[in-house]
Residue, then its C-alpha position, 0 to 999 in steps of 0.5 A: m682636824s684633830i690629831r686622832s682624826w688625822i691619824e685615822s684618815a685613810r689618806t694619811r694612813l696611805d701616806v704613812t704606810a706607803g712611805l714606811v714600807d717603800g723606805i724599808l723595802t728600798a733599803l733592803t733592795l739597795a743595801s742588803g748586800k752591804m748589810l750582810a756580806g759587805s766588807e764594812h757595815p753601813g754607816v750613819a752617812f750611808a743610811f742618810r744617803v739612802g734615806a734621802a734618795t728614797s725620800l726624794t723619789t717618794l716625795f715626787v711620786f706621791f705629789v704627782a699621784h695625789y695631785a693627779e687624783m685631786r685634779a681628776d676629782i675637780h674635773r669630775a665636779e666640773r662635769e657634774l655641775n655642768l660648767m661650760a668652761h672646763g678648767k676654771l675650778v683648777t686654775g682658781a683657789l680650789g686648784w691651789r688648795a689641791m696642790q697644797e694638799s698634794f704637797g702635804g701628803a707627799s711630804v708625810a710619805a717622804i718623811c716616812g720613807l726617809l725613816g723607813a730607809m734609815v731604820p734597817l741601815l742603822l740597825c745593821h750599823f749598831l747591831r754588828s754581830p751577827r750580821w743578819l740580826g739587823l735584817a731579821i729585826t727589819v723583817a719583824l718590823l715589817g710584820l709589825l707594820g702589817a699587823v698594825l695596818a690590818k688592825s686599822f681596817h679590820g683585816t686578818i692580822v696574820v695574813w698582813a704581817a706574813a705578806l709584808m714579811a714575805g715581801g721584805i724577805a723577797l726583796t732582801w734576796i733580790g738585793l743580795q743578788l743585785d748587790i748594788a751597794g755591796 
């Protein structure tokens, strides 16, 4: 598989997009209080801790989701082939391959989740004044991600960009109300 086909793959697009969006939104929810109103700016170590937590949960959730989907596909194939013994395909090489592919996809999502969570926090760390600048750039990055995503499947760019930006703003507001890490 070429790099271009890997990038254009729907499954890879899901892993990358969901990982990035999940990471960014998790950081905005958990740390927007610290980013805007906290007594100190989030540091690099804090950004890595939030990113690592996001990455681990993303790895687990995406592995379970991918593996469950692949197992269901294998089970469906067994029924279509009218195999008498159910579960034989899953316990063999096909099941092992499904587990490997699930872990690969989950790893891509987890790495993107780590990066997505660290970017807003590092922006706020390095762009100290005004305090809201890092958050504004993060919301703009969500809009850019929405535009790129819409372009990849011929969606309406403005709608997708606005939707992701609105989600970022909403979760920033929720994060400010919760003030988890502030």
